[in-house]
N, C-alpha and C positions, 0 to 999 in steps of 0.2 A: 681336186681337192685345195683348197683356196685357205693358206695358213699367212696369221697375223706372225708378226716375230716383236715384242717390244724391245725395245734397246738392242734393234736390230743395224744398227751404225756404230754399236760398240765393238769394243774387242772380238767376246765370244760370238755373239751377236750376227755380226759380220761375214763367220765363218760358217755359221749356221744357215744366213740365206743360201751364202751360193751354194751349198750341199742342196737345200732344198731346190735351186733352180735348175740344179743338171738332175732331181728326180725325177723320175719315168710320172709316177702317180702325181704329181704337181702341175697343177694350171696356172697358180697364180701367187706372188708373194708378195706383202705388204708388210712393211716398217715401219714402226711408230717409235720414235726417236725426239725426246728434246734436245736433243746435241749438248746436253750437258757435262757428259763426259766423254759421248759418241764422239764420228767426226765424220763430215760426207767423205773425207777422202778413203775412209773403208769402205763407202760403196756407191764409189763414183764410176766403178768398172761395171758395175749393172744398170749404169741410171738408164741406158737406152734397149736392156734386156724387155721384149716384149712380156712376161709374165712379171714384172717389177714395178711397185710400188712405192713412194714414201712418202710418209704425213709427219711433219714437223710439230710433233703435239707431246704433251708433258701428262704421264699418267695420274700427277695428281689433280687433275681434269675429268674430273666422270662423264661430262656428255663428249666430250674429246675421246674418251675410253668407250662409249657407244657407237661413235662415230667408224670409230677405227675396228670396231668387231663387227659392223653388216656386214654382210655378201660372207664371210666368215668361216668355213669347217670347224679349224683346230688352232690351236695357239702355240707357240711358245713363250713366253715370259721370262726373260734375260733382264728386262731395264730394274735397273736397284742403283742406291750409293754404295758400293762395296768394297769400301775400304774401313777398318777396324780403325785405325789413328782418327779420319775422317771423325767418325762417330761418336769419340771420343771427345773430338772438338765441338762437333756441331751434333748431338743426338736430337733436336728439334728436326731438325732437315733431315736425318739418317730418318726417324721414325716415322716424318711424312710421305716420303718417298717408298721405303720401303715396305712398309706396312698401307699407309691407306692408300699409295698407289695399285700395292697387290692386289686390297680387298678391290678396289674401283674394279680392275681389270676382271677377278673372280666374277663380279656382280653385274658386270657390261657382258659377260658370258653368259650366266644365266638368261637374262634378259634377253639375247639376241640366238636364244637355244643352240648356245655351244656345247658339245659335250666334254670333249676332249682340252686340257691345261698343260703342257709339261711346265715346271716354273722351275727355275734356278734358286736351289738352294744352299746349306754350305757346308763344309767340317767345321765352322766355328761354334754348329752348335752343339759339336760334342764338351766343349768349356771347357769344366778344369778335372773331367774324369779321366784319370791313369790309364786305363787299359790300353794294352794295344795287343791286337790291331784293333779300331775301331768298328764294331760293331753296331749295327742300324739302331735296334732295340736299346741299347744302355747309353744315356748320354749324361753329362754332370750339367751344375751350374753355368751358366753363359758368364764371358768373362768380359763382355763388353755389349752395349748400347747396338752394335751391329748385328754381334752372336741374337740377341734379344729378337730383333725384327724377323731375322731369317726364323728363326723358331716358331715366332706368330703366325708368320706365313702359312709352315706346315701345320700350326694347329688349326687356324682357320681353312685350309684345305680340306682337312677331314670333315670341320664341319660342313660346308658345302658339301662335300661327297655324300655326308649322309642325310643333309636335310632338301636339297636340291637336285642329288642324282648326276651328279657333277662326274666326272672322271679327270681325275688329278693325279700325277705325278712327277714327286719332287728329287731332283738332280742335286746332292749332295756333294758340291765340288769341292776338290781337293787340290790348291794352289795350281789352277790352270796356268799355262802360260804359253808363248810361241806369237809368231808374226801379226802385226799388228797390236801387239800390245805396249802402249805410251813411255818411256822412256822419262816425261816430264812431268813434273808437277809436282807439288809436296807430295802426293800420296802413292808415289808411283811403285810398282813391286819390284821382288829383288831382282828377278832376271835384267829385265830391260834396267836396271840402275846397273847390276856388274857388267853386263854386256855393253854398258856406255861409257864406263871408264875404261873397261880393259880396248874396247877400240879407240879412242883416245888416249890412251897408255896415261891415265889417271889412278889413283889410288882409290877403289868405293871402300866406303863405310860398311863394314858387319856390326850387329847389333848384338853386342852379349860379347859370350866368349866364340862365336861360329859352332857351336854344337848344338845349337836348335836344328830339332829335324823336321824335313815336311816328304808329303809325298808328292814330290810335282810331277804331275799330269798337261803331257802334250795335250792343244788343244784340239786336234783333230780325235783323241777320244772322246771327249766330251761335244763334239758333232756328234758323234757316232750313237752315243748314248741320246739323244737326242730325236736322234732320227728314230733310231727303236721304241721311244718312248712314245714318240709323235703318233704312228703306223702299227703299234702290237696290237694283234690277238687277243693275246694270253690275257683273258678273265681276272686271270689272277696276280696279273701283274699290275692291275689297276690300285688307283688308290693308295700305294705304296710307295717311299721313299727310299731311296739308294746312293749308298754309296761310289762316288766316280772320282776313281782314280787310277794307279799301277799297283797299288799291296806290295811298294818298296818306300824305304825311307831315305833321304838323301840327306847329311848337314850342311848348312851354310858354307860350309871348309870346304869340304867335296862340291859341292856346286859350282862355288870360285874355282877349284883346281882345273873342274871338268872343261869351265869355260877358259878359263886362261890354255890349256891345252889346246883345246878345240881352234882356240887365235894367234897359239904360238908364239904366247906374250911372258913377260918376265916380272907384272907390271904384282907388287904386294898389295895386300890389304891394310886396313884399320880398323883396328877393335873400338867400337864405341860401346853407350849405356844399353842396358836392355831396354825393348819399347812395353809400353803398357801392353798390356792388355791381352800379348803373346801367349800360348800355350809352349812349352817347351818341346813336346814331340807328337808328331801326328803318323800316323799310317792306316790306311785305310785295308780294312777287309771287303773285297769284291764280290763275292761267292753269290752275294743276292744278287747282283746287278747281271752277274753272270747266268747263275739258273734261271730268275724269272724275265729279263730282258733277250738274253743272249747278249749281254755283251761282253767283248773283249778289247784288250789292250791293243790297239794300232800300232802306237809306236810307242817305245822305252824310253824316260827321260834321258835317255845319251844318245840317241837318236835324234829326240825332239830340239833338243839342245844345238845340235850339229844346224838343223833345219832352222829354228832359229835366228844362229848369229848367221848364218848365210844370207838369214834374208836383212836382216840390220845390214851387212855388207851392201850385198845387191841393193837395197833401197835407197840406199842414205838417207838411213831415217835416222842413222848416228853421223855426226860429221865434228 
């Protein structure tokens, strides 16, 4: 089995690459990444692996997508601009990458007779719907350009499945975290930002009162969901979207306290303004993924935070 991983030099993508290289039925893994948000550091360890190939290319380039899909059996599509604030500041580029780029991958797959595409969807699709836990078939209005793009990916997936017979599986990620997540830059995620501040004995800024809650999900869980989706033989599991999460919610204040405890830190946080485009609470119902994909939570939030903090310290990613 020959697999293409778009965005494979990114945080989640590089973890998927590692798992695929160890998967017995996989003979070849090709990464397509333009390195706009990904990094060669994330895939350096695979560079001499006999089953690994890297192509530096942009999913906005349709010809590059066709080339990347040549000789491929299945795709896991992780390439995207994945930040709500970035999408608010630059909706045009977010649209080009997340919608046009994804459509290029779907179309190139169709042209190259690739049936199975697993794609990264998002919990942001639930928008302003207040219900908890989040169930796949009940969504609200989107709150950011990013949320719009990820929902459009799902709409195109359904159309391409219906018209062209593709097998598409969307994974709605809920706040994925773990090793290799970049703490630098204006759009860094909250967990690496908190970890960086704690290790440096600085005060991180918590947006709002810190009572916003999320279903924080360790990256190993997302990797497992991708592997299950790529190789499932359950026909009922195809052409569906799934919540990929732990099924529990943690507030930002609780998250900070857990990280502090793990690090043995006494630092305190500063509370700032609430962030535009953010929902107040998010928690997933993961029963559908369990039932149709055989998904299970490999590591809890606390277990994942312990491993993540340990990784940042041992790899000197934060100094």
